[in-house]
C-alpha positions as CSV (number, residue, x, y, z in Angstrom):
1,M,86.7,105.8,94.2
2,S,86.1,103.3,96.9
3,S,84.8,104.1,100.4
4,Q,86.4,103.8,103.8
5,Q,84.4,100.6,104.3
6,D,86.6,99.0,101.7
7,F,89.6,99.1,104.0
8,K,90.6,97.9,107.5
9,V,93.5,99.1,109.6
10,F,95.3,96.1,111.1
11,R,98.5,95.2,113.0
12,S,101.2,94.5,110.4
13,T,104.8,93.4,110.8
14,T,105.9,97.1,110.7
15,G,103.2,98.6,113.0
16,L,99.8,99.4,111.6
17,G,98.9,98.8,108.0
18,L,95.9,99.1,105.6
19,K,94.2,96.0,104.3
20,A,91.7,95.7,101.3
21,L,88.3,94.4,102.2
22,R,87.5,93.8,98.6
23,S,89.4,93.2,95.4
24,F,90.7,96.1,93.2
25,E,91.7,96.1,89.6
26,V,94.9,97.7,88.0
27,A,94.6,101.5,87.7
28,E,91.6,101.6,90.1
29,E,91.7,104.5,92.5
30,L,91.7,103.1,96.0
31,I,91.7,106.0,98.4
32,E,92.6,109.7,98.7
33,Y,95.5,110.8,100.9
34,E,93.7,113.4,103.1
35,G,95.2,116.1,105.1
36,R,95.6,119.8,105.8
37,R,97.4,121.7,103.1
38,I,100.4,123.5,104.6
39,S,103.3,125.4,103.1
40,S,106.6,123.7,102.8
41,E,108.0,126.4,105.1
42,E,105.7,125.3,107.9
43,T,107.2,121.8,107.7
44,Y,110.7,122.8,108.8
45,G,111.4,121.4,112.2
46,M,108.2,119.3,112.2
47,D,108.6,115.8,113.5
48,N,105.9,114.4,111.2
49,R,106.3,111.3,109.0
50,Y,102.9,111.8,107.3
51,L,103.8,114.8,105.1
52,F,103.1,114.2,101.4
53,H,104.7,116.8,99.1
54,L,102.4,118.2,96.5
55,N,105.0,120.5,94.9
56,E,108.0,122.6,96.2
57,D,105.6,125.0,97.9
58,Y,102.9,122.8,99.6
59,C,102.5,119.5,101.4
60,L,99.6,117.6,102.8
61,D,99.8,116.9,106.5
62,G,98.2,113.5,106.7
63,S,98.8,112.9,110.4
64,S,95.1,112.9,111.3
65,R,93.9,109.4,112.3
66,S,90.8,109.9,110.1
67,N,93.2,109.8,107.1
68,L,93.1,106.0,106.4
69,A,95.7,106.3,103.7
70,R,98.3,107.3,106.3
71,Y,98.3,103.6,107.3
72,I,99.6,102.4,103.9
73,N,103.1,101.0,104.5
74,H,106.2,101.2,102.4
75,S,107.2,98.2,100.2
76,C,110.1,97.7,97.8
77,S,107.6,95.6,95.8
78,P,104.4,97.9,95.9
79,N,101.0,97.0,94.7
80,A,99.8,100.6,94.6
81,Q,101.2,104.1,93.9
82,A,100.6,107.7,94.8
83,V,99.2,109.8,92.0
84,L,99.4,113.6,92.2
85,S,96.4,115.4,90.7
86,F,96.9,117.6,87.6
87,D,96.4,120.8,89.6
88,E,98.8,119.5,92.4
89,T,96.2,119.9,95.1
90,S,95.5,116.2,96.0
91,I,96.9,112.8,96.0
92,T,95.1,109.5,95.3
93,I,96.4,106.0,95.8
94,E,95.8,103.7,92.8
95,A,96.4,100.0,92.2
96,I,99.4,99.1,90.0
97,Q,98.6,95.4,90.1
98,P,95.5,93.5,91.0
99,I,94.8,93.6,94.8
100,E,92.9,90.8,96.4
101,E,90.5,91.0,99.3
102,G,92.6,90.7,102.5
103,E,95.8,91.9,100.9
104,E,97.8,94.7,102.5
105,I,98.0,97.9,100.4
106,V,101.6,99.1,100.0
107,I,103.4,101.8,98.1
108,D,107.1,102.8,97.5
109,Y,107.7,105.8,99.7
110,G,110.4,107.1,97.4
111,E,114.1,107.5,97.7
112,E,114.3,110.5,100.0
113,Y,111.9,109.1,102.6
114,F,113.6,105.7,102.3
115,Q,117.1,107.1,102.9
116,E,116.0,109.3,105.8
117,F,113.7,107.0,107.8
118,I,113.8,103.4,106.6
119,E,117.4,102.7,105.5
120,P,118.9,103.5,108.9
121,I,116.8,100.9,110.7
122,G,116.6,98.5,107.7
123,C,113.6,97.8,105.5
124,K,111.1,95.5,107.0
125,C,108.8,95.1,103.9
126,T,107.8,91.6,102.8
127,K,110.3,91.7,99.9
128,C,113.3,92.6,102.1
129,S,112.5,90.6,105.3
130,G,110.7,87.6,103.7
């Protein structure tokens, strides 16, 4: 897996984003989504957009600024995807197409997140706004 030096947080059209500082090949693991493992029950009432569900019982709270993967924006035309580990304890982001140096890393946040947070204000990804 690559290191934090392979990425740069930058100002994107939707806020902050994550840019590749080197090229990545298809299926290459880019970065781990890091965070505190919390129970799904603990998430009720939380105003936190950085929760990544591991399974019906646990989530990762990726809100810490040290979690560079939290800066990966949504896209309806993603170049990466989230991959849940076999034991459902971690999530890595992997390339689903070649990613060039300087390119923003984007994933599809999924239907539930899209409907709750993105759809009401309109999608601002490159595919939808370009």
